[in-house]
Every structure is written in structure tokens, then in C-alpha cells.
N, C-alpha and C positions, 0 to 999 in steps of 0.2 A: 515394507513400508517405508519409504524415502524419509528424510527427515529436511524438516522447512527451517530454516536458519531465517531468521528476522533479523536486522543492523539497525540499531537504534541511537544515532549521535544526540550528545546529551551535553548542553552547555549550561553548567550553573543549575542544575536540577536537581539537586540534594534530595530535595520535600517532593520530588517526584517518580523517583527509583523503584522504590517498595512497591507503589500501591499503581504503577506501569505493570510492572511485574506481574504483580496477582491477577490484575486485569487482563488480561493478555492469556496468563497462563491456565486462567480458568476457561475464558474462551477455546483458547484453542484444544484444551482435552474434554469441554462439551462436545466437541466435532472430534475425536479421535484423531487429533493428530498431532504427528510425533514430530518436535519441535526444540532448537532452543533461540536463547535471547541472546542478542548479543548488543549491548551497552558498550559504545561509543564515547568517551568523555574526552570533550572533542576542546583542549584548553578551556578547560575549568577550572574557576578560582576559586568555585567554594569545595566543599567536602561532596561531590559528585561520585569522585571514585571514591572513598572510602565506602557508599551507601553502596556503588554495585559490587564489591566486595563481601561487604557484608551479606548481600543479597545473595551472592554468587556459593557463598557458606554454607546459605540458608538451603539455597536451592541449586544441586547438578546442572540445571537444564539455564542458569544462567552463566554468561561465560562476560567478560569486559576485559578494555584495553584502554587506554589513557594519554590522547595527544597531547601534551604538557612539554615542558622541560626536558623531561626523560622520555615523551613522546612513544607512548607505547611499545616500552620493551617488551612487553609479557606476548604482545602481538608480535613482534618483531618488526612493527614500524618506528625508525625515527624520520624526523625531521630536524631539518639544518635551517633555521629560519632566514629568511631575504634581508640582507640590513638596506635600510635607508636614508639618507644625511638629511638633517634641519640644520641650514646654515652652516655646511660643512662639519656638522659633530654627525656621528654617526647612532643609528638605533635599533635595535631590536623589536620589531612588533610583537605585541602583548607581553616584551619581557621587560624591556627599557620604559616603553609609552604604551598607552592603551588609548583604544581609538579614538575616542572620545577626543584626548590629548592631542592626538595627532591632527583631527579637523582642525580646532582649535587652531593649531601654528598653521595648518597649509590655508585659510581663509585670510591669515596676516597680507595686509597688501605689499610689504618688503620682504617678507621669509622668502627664503631660498628653499624650494623640497625637491630632491632626486632621487631616483634610485641608485643600487649599485647590486655589490654580488658577494657571495662568500670569500673572502683573500684563501689564497691556494693552501696556505696553511692551517687555515681552518678549515677545508675541506678533508686537506691530507688528515689531519688530527682525527676529526669525526670521523670519517673512512676508519682507519687503524683501533678507534677503540672499539668499534660495532666488529671489528674481525678479530677481537680478542673474545668472544664469543660466541662468532657467526662465521660459516664457514665463504659464502658467497655474500655480495653484494648489488640488490639489480637499484641503480640510482634513478629517481626519476623528478629528473629538472624540469623547469621551465621552458617554454619550447622555443627551439632554437633562433625561428623567425623574433622572437619578443626579448631573448635576454642571451647574453654571451656565457651565461650561467651553463649552459650545456658544451658548446665547446671546450670552456676550461677545463670542463668535468672530465669531460672525452678523453683528453691529451694527459688530463691528471693520473686516468684509468691507468693508461698503457706502464705505470711506473707500479701498478699491484698485480702485475702476473697473472692475469688473468680470472681474480679475483671480485673484481667490480667490472659491471655491467650497465655501461650508461645507455638511458633508453631517450632514443629522439625519437616520441610520437607527437612534437606540434599542440602540448597539453597545457591548458594554465588554468588557475583557479578552479572550480567547480568539477570540471571537467578531469584536470590533472588528480583533483580528489577520486574522481570513479578509478581512474589510474589504477591507486593505490588499491581501490579493494578489489579491481579484478586482478590485479597481478595476486593478492590475498588468494583469492580461487582458485584460479590456478595452481599456486605453491600447496593449496592441501589436496590438488588432484593430482599431484607427483610431481609436476612439472619443474625442471631448475630454470636457474637463474636467465641459463640464455634462450631455454625457451620460452621463455616469460617474453622476455626484449623483444623475441623474435614475431611472438603474437601481438604485441602493444604496439609495435612499429606497421605491422600488417593492418591494423585497424586503426591506426590514427587517424584518419577522414572520417570515421562512426562518430564524429559528433558536430555540434554548430552551437554557435553563443551569438546571441544577439545583443544588445547594449545601448538603452536610451540614454543618453547623455544629457543633462540636467544643463548646462551651459558651456559654452565653445570655448571659457576663458581660460581654463586648465590646455588643452588642444591648441590655443594657440601661445603659450606659455612653450609648451612642450614642440612646437613647430608645425605641429599637424595640419595646422590652418592660417591664414593669412591675417593679420591685424585687423586689415581691411572686410578680410568673410566674419569675421570674429564681429566687428564691429555692427556688420549690418544684420548678421543672426540675434546681437542682444536688440535691436531695435525691431526685429521681427520677431522676437521669442523664439527661435528655432531651435529645435532640438533634435539634433543628427542621433538618426542610429546608425551605430557600427556593426560590423559584423567580423567575427573570428571562424574563420575556416582553413586551415590548416597551419601555415608559419605566417599569417599577415593579419594585421588588424587592419580592415577596409571602410570606408564609407559604405553602407548600406541604402539609405533612404535619410529624408527629411520631412519632419514633422512639425506643428504647429503647437502642437499641447501634449503634453503625455499619455492623456486618454488616446489622441493618435499614435503618437507612437505605443503604445501597445497595443492595440490593432492592427498592425504593422508588422511588428514583432509576432505576434500571436499566427497571423498568417503565413508567415514566412517558417518559425515554426511548424503548420500545419501542411505547407506545403514539403515540407524536408522530411516529414511524416509520412507524405502518402506517394512519395515520387523517392527521393536519397536512400531513405533509410526504412523503405516499406516491405522487407525480406526481414529487417530486423526486428519491426513492430510484430512480422506475423510467428517471429520466433520466442518473442517476448524480450528480447534483450533490449529493449527500451525503456528508459528513463527520463523524467522533466525536472528540472532544479531551477530554483531561483537565486540570484546573488544582488547585492547592493551595495551604492557607498551611503554609509549613513541614514539609508530611507527607510528603517523598519515599518514605518507604516504603511506605506506604497509597497513594499513589499508583501506584507500580510494580505494586502488587499486581491496584489498580483499572483499568488499561488492560490486563490479561491478561486478566482478568475480561469487562471488555468485548469485547475482540477473539475471544474466545471467541464469546459469547453473539452478535454482530452479525459474523462473519466475510466479509459481501459488501458490507460499509458499511467506506471507506477510517478508517483513523485518522491523524490527523495530529499534534497536538502532547500533549506535557506539560509543562506549565509552572507556576512559581510564580506566583500571582494576584497584579497590581501591589499594591505598597504601598497606594497609597491606596484599594482592596477592604480589605486588610486591617485597616487601621484599624479598621472595621467591624466586621470577623466573628472577627478571634484568629487564634491558631495554629491547626491541626489540623484546619483544613477541609480537605472535598473536593467537589469539583466535575466533574461531565460535561454 
């Protein structure tokens, strides 16, 4: 009988781990399904990972990993935070500054917020520390079209004697996160780092992101729209819908309300699933996720709508967008 692996992201869920494992375990056992539950503590600040370890000690079918400052060493997954600058001072997301604190700064009129990238020294130290306990590194940076961090990593990897494989699969945010899980699956199937890199780059266009932006204010700051266009958009309450496919962030459509913007995004996803990704849907390889910038309530509503609209497509994540993305689009954005 094949093994069903269920991956369960958890953020500050220490009170729910034991009950979740119990309910799912009983349900799967009732149906005679051989299973494992893989809880991922995704940057939790409470005792989530401690509860996961306790549950794993009680139940051998429960496994866990942690995305935190140590970033899941048990699973061989490490994360190098992307820095950003506030009035010239460097910060690391959820390490030096929380999301709520970040948005308070972002919304201040005279505050300068911009993105950066890890220094060559920090990246080199990061890799050297990993190689003390691992033979190879598969490094999955942000899309080369949206950040110079990919080019920096590719150049630096030449100094590591073939031990570091940098993936340029043009992913960001949740699609980048999915690449990590894809890589882990391939590793468990016996693939090496070079083979996984080839697969991730060959499938780089097998994803779409659509983002409804609440205001043009931050697009104007970043030079993506002119001041005149931003002013008109503000008067008309226009909400741009942006698209990421491959290495570019492009304008996709304009909407006069969030509800209209969501309809545009849902229709775009429907078309992608029926045309671009038809074969992947048939193979059960497509998933849907939601992301947002400090817009938790609307994100929850959007999740419900998408689940109802696409009941046969597995839903994966509902996560805040990284702050390095939020810098450019501002709060209130919603993405699928």
C-alpha cells in the first residue's frame, strides 16, 4: 500500500497540534489509509515546534520541521532572510521587525522603505555553515527578473567547487515556497541536487500569480506608474491587477473595486487551469494558494471563494506576502 504524506503548515498553532494530529489520524485509520503527518512550524513565535516534537514522540506517524532562525535543519531546509531598509537602517523580516511594525513604518508619509539583498559575506557564511553538515546545497533564490540575489548567488556558487547549485526558476513568494516542497519530494525519491535543479528550471513556467493592489501609491514610489496615473487611479479608486508569469511583474487588468478585481483574478486562474495547466490538472499536480499584504480578513474570504469555485484543486497556503514584495505594492493587496 502506498504512503499518503500530508504536509500541514502551522503558524503559532501550539494549542492545535495535538488535536489536529488526533482527528486526522483517527479519520485516516478508519479508512485503512497508511499515512504520515508532516507539520511545518512556519516561523512560529510560540511553542508550536515543541508541541510537534512532543506529538512525534507519541506517534511515529507524525514528523516535523521548523522554519525559524534555524529554519528547519531537521528537514534539511534553511532560509536566508531577505533584508530591507527603513530610512537606511537594515532589518530582517520577523527577526528584527514584525509584519505589523513594518506596515506602521510603510504607511508613514516621510519614511523611506526599500529592498536589499544578502551581502556576499552573509551568503558565503550561510553556505559554509550548511556544508559543515551537508554534502550539497540546492539554493532557490527569488526570481532573477525581480531581484539581483539570483545573479549574486550564481556568481558566488562558482567558488564552491560544484557543491552549491543555484536554481533560476523565476519564482517568488508562495510559488517559491512550493519549489522547496517540490525539491524535498524529489530528494526523497533519490534525486541529487543537480537533477532537482534541472527539474525546477524545466518547470519554471508552471505557475501563475495574480495580485490585486489596493492603491497605486506604492507603485508610484517604485516608479512603476507615473504620478499622474497614480493620481487619476486614486480619484477613480482603481485597483490594478498585476501578473507574474516567469521573470516579470506586469500589468494585467484594471478594476474599480476589490470584488471586481477578485473576479478578474478568479477568471484568469480558471483560464490557466483549463488551458495552460490542463495536463497538470489532469495529473493532479496543480494547487491553489492565497497571499496578501496585511489583509487577513479579505484573504480568508478569498480562500473560501476559491475553494468553492475550484473544489477539485487542492488548496495549499494562505500566507502574508514577504515584506520585500510588500515594499513595492503596499498594504491591502490580495493575490492568488
